[in-house]
N, C-alpha and C positions, 0 to 999 in steps of 0.2 A: 504493500500500500504506500509505503514511503517513497519507493523508487518511481512508481507510476502516478504519484500524486501530481495533479495538474499544476500545483503551485510551484513545483520545481522541475517538471518534466522538460521544459524548454532548455534548461542547462544541460541535461543528459543528451538531448537530441543534438545540441550544438557541439557537445564533446565528440560525438561520432562523426559529425561533418568536419569539424576542425582537424581531427587527426588525419583524415585522408587528404584534406586540402593542404595542410602544412607539410605533410610528407611529400606530396607531389611538387610543391614549391621548392622544397629542399633538394629533391632528386635532380631537378633540372636547373637549380640555382637561379630561380626566377626573381629578380629584383631584390629589394631589401628584405622582404619576408623570407625569401628562399635562402639568403645568406645567413639569416639570424633565426633559422627554424628551431635550433636547440634552445636558444634564449627565450623564444616565444613559448615553447612547451614548459620550460622551467618557470617562466613568469606566470603562466596560466595556473600551474600547479600551486605556486605560492599564493596566488590571488584567491584560489578556492580554499586554501587553509585559513586565510584571513576571513573570508566569508563564513566559513564553518564556525569560527570563533565568535563572530559578532551576530550571526543569524538568530541566535536565541533571544536577542534583545528586540524590543518593539521596533526600533529603528531599522534593524537588519531585516526583519520580516516585511516591513513596509516597502523596502527598496528592492529586495532580491526575490521575494515570493510573488506569485501571480494568482490573483483571485479570479476564478472563472465564473463566479456567481451562479454556479450550478448549471451552466449552459454547455459545458464540455470544452474541448480544446479545438474543435473544428469550426471556429467562428472568427470573424474579422476582429471582433473585440478582444478575443484572447490573443490573437496574433500581435495586435498592437501593444497590449499589456506585456506580453512575453518579450517583445523587442525592446520595450522601455526598460524592463528588468535586466536586460543584458548590457545596457549602456554603462552603468557603474562598473560592471565587470571589465569592460573594455578600458575604462579609465584607469582602474586599479592595475590592470595588466600592463598598460602603456607605461605607467609610473614605475612598475617593477622592472620592465624591460630597460628603461632608461638607467635605473640604478644598477642593474646587473651588468649591462654593457659598459657602464662607466667604471666599474670596479674590476671586471675581468675581461680578458681577451676572448674573442669568439672561439679560437682554437681550444682554449682551456675549458670553456663551457661545453664544447662538443665532446671532449674527452671525459668530462665529469658526467654528462648525461649517459654516455656510452658505458661508463663504468658501473652505472646503477642497474644495468640490464640483468645481471645474474641475481642481484639482491631482490629486485622486483619480481623476477620469475619465481624465486623462492617464496616471496610474499604471496604470489598468486596461488601456489600450492598450499601454503598454510591457511590462506583464506578459504579455499575450497574444503579443506579438511574440517576446520572448526565451524564453518558455516553449515556444512552437512550435519555435523554432530548436533547442532542445536535443533535441527528439524527432526532428526532421528529420536532425540530425547523426548519430543512432544508426543510420540506415539505411545499408546497404551498396549503393552504386550508383556505377558508374564509366562514366557516359554523358555525352556532350556535351549542352549545352543545345539545345533546339529553338526557334530564334528566327526562323524564316521567317514571312512574312506569313500563309501558310496555317495554320501552327501557332498564331499569335496569334489569328487569327479563329476557329479551332477551339476554343481555350480560352474565348474570349469567348462563343461559342454554347453551349458546355458549361455555363458559369455560368448563362446564361439558362434553359437546360433544367432545371437544378437548382432554380431559384427559381420556375418556373412552378407546380409543385404547392404550394410554400410560400405563394405569394401567393394561390392558390386557397383554401388552408386558413385562413391568417391574415387575408387581405384580404377575401375574399368569404364567409368563414364556412363553407367547404365546401358552398356552396349553388349553385344554378343561376346561372351568370355572367350569362346573358341577362336575368335579372330585375333586375339592378342598373342604376342610372341612368347617364347619359353622364358625369356629373361623376366618379363613381367609376372608370369605365373610363379617363378621361383621366389621373387621378391615378396609377393603376397603370401606365399606359403610360409616363408620365414617370419612374416608378421604374425600370422596365426600361431605359429610355433612359439614365438616369444611371449605373446599374451597368455597362451595356454600354460606355459611354464611359470610365468609370474603368478597367474591366478592359483594354480595348484600349490606352488611353494608358499605364497602368502597365506592362503587358506589353512594349509597344514601348520605353518609356523605360528600363526596366531590362535590356533585351536585351544591351547591351554589358557590363554588370556580370556577368550570368550567363554570357556567353561567356568572360569572363576567368577563370571558375572552372575551366575546362578539364574534366577528367573528373568534377568535382563539379557540372558545369552542370545535370545532370538534377535534382539536389537543389535547386538554385536555382530551377528551374522549379516543382518541387513546393512549396517553401517560399513562393514568390510566389503560387501558386494558392491555398494554404491561407489566406494572409493577405488576399488579395482577397476570398475567400469570407467570412472573418471580418468584414471591413469592410462588405461588402455586407449581411451579416446585421444588423449594427448599424444600417445605413441603413434596412433593412426594419423593424427594431424602432422606429426613430424615425418612419418614414413611416406606419406603421399607428396611430400615436398622434396623427395629424393630427385636429384637432377637426372637420374636414369628414367624417371617416370614423367617429369614435366620440365619445361624450360624456364618458366617464370610464374609468378603469382597470378592467379586468375581472379575473376570477380567473386566467385564462390568462396575462395580462400579468404578474401578481404571481409566478406560477410561473416564468415566463421570467426575471424579474429574479433570483429565487432561484437558478435554474440557472446564470445568467451569473455570479452572485456565487461559486458553488461552482467554476465553471470558472476564474475569475480567481484564486481562492485556490489551486486546484490548480496552475496555472502558476506562481504566485508562490512556492508552497512548493517545487516541484521546482527552480525557478530558484535559490532560496536554498540548498537542499541542495547542488546541484551547485557553485554559486559558493563556498559555504562549504568544501567539500572541496578545491577548487582553491586557495583562498586560505588554507586552514588555520584558518578562523574557526569554532570549535566552536559559537558562540552561535547560528548559523543552521542548524546541522546536526541530524541525528537528529530526536527528537520535538519539539524546540523550534520547528521550521519551521512546523508546523501552527498553533501558537499565535500566531506572527507573522502568519500568514494570517488567522486569526480576528480578530485585532486590526485588521487592514486592513478586514475585512468590517464590523465594528462602526463604524469610522470612516467608511467609504463610505456605509453605510446611514444613519448619523447625519447625514451631510452632505446627502444627498438629502431626508431627512425634514425637517431644519431649514430648508433652502432652500424646500421646498414649503410649509411652514407660514408662513414669512416672506413668500413670494410671495402666498399666499392673503390675508394680512393687508394687504399693500400694493397688490396688483393682483388681477386675476381669474384668475391662473395657478393651476395645479393640479399634482398628481403626474404627470398626463399629460404636460404640457409640460416639467416638470423632468427626468423620465426620458428624454424625447425629446432634450433638449439634451445630456444625458450620453452618449447613444448616438452622437450626431453628433460630439461631441468625441472619443470613443474611436475612431470610424471614421477621422477626420481624422489622429489621432496614428498609427494603424497605417499609413496610406498615406504619411504624411510620412517616417517612419523606415524604411519598407520598402527603399528603394534602399541605404541605409547598412547595414541589418541583413543583407542578402544577402551583402555583403562579409565578414561575420563567419564565414561557413561555412568558408572557407579558413583564416582566422585562427585559429579555434578548433581546426582540425585541426592546424595548425602548433604550437600551444601544447601 
């Protein structure tokens, strides 16, 4: 509800538009905006941190929130109000841009934004894990964990069955599989082998932890399955960016990156709201959480764009390889913290 709230939805839509526009300007070095793309991303991120801090005040709500008067977002009135709410964001961002460019060289800003890529990819994985945990904990289930070899194998086969149509769609372009060459078949066979091994190993490795959850064991099974699927999806995203399969990023990949960014922001926002309530920290609660999430979105998109441009200048790497690396890092983070995060199910219940 917070993310889709009409009062702040315009900021999220502009985030998605800005990331693609600024990256395009950076790639082709078009004018001042293209030369200062990293600085703009950083300025936007800092601006939304400032907005997140002041939004809880009456002044902040009046300036940055949009009141749709119950008429929805598809009206001329809403468009005008949304445009006006973005004006102070532009002003704050321009001020930030002037300050940043006066203090640091463009080259150093590019390196700084690029260096954040790994950290933010890790943050994406952590956000997905603990965001998922909060939704799992809300389910009412008093069942023991199913940890027999039969159940582990069944869940592994279930994962394979889910990804077969996804691979057909994303990997083979929803076309006749028989028409592809043997190299493509081998690559996708290796993908299925990898996710099958990961699923079986993680299921077996965490069986003891889930058994110790007692009547919450079923939630542990569900939580584990969701995260194994999430990590497998990121592996799929990285796999289909293999230069043996494609030459460049297509429109569908950009849409996927946008959706994954929204999902990450969604989990980050819900996590901050819930943690803020438990800890009594108002700065992360209410309407401010979405602005923290948008700040993360700009920083993450800026780090990908900066690293891609820098890689293109130094090597022959492209956005294809950069995003693939990010997906692999996120998948590894999810799998690494999975055993420890399962234990949090009982801990959160006790708190």
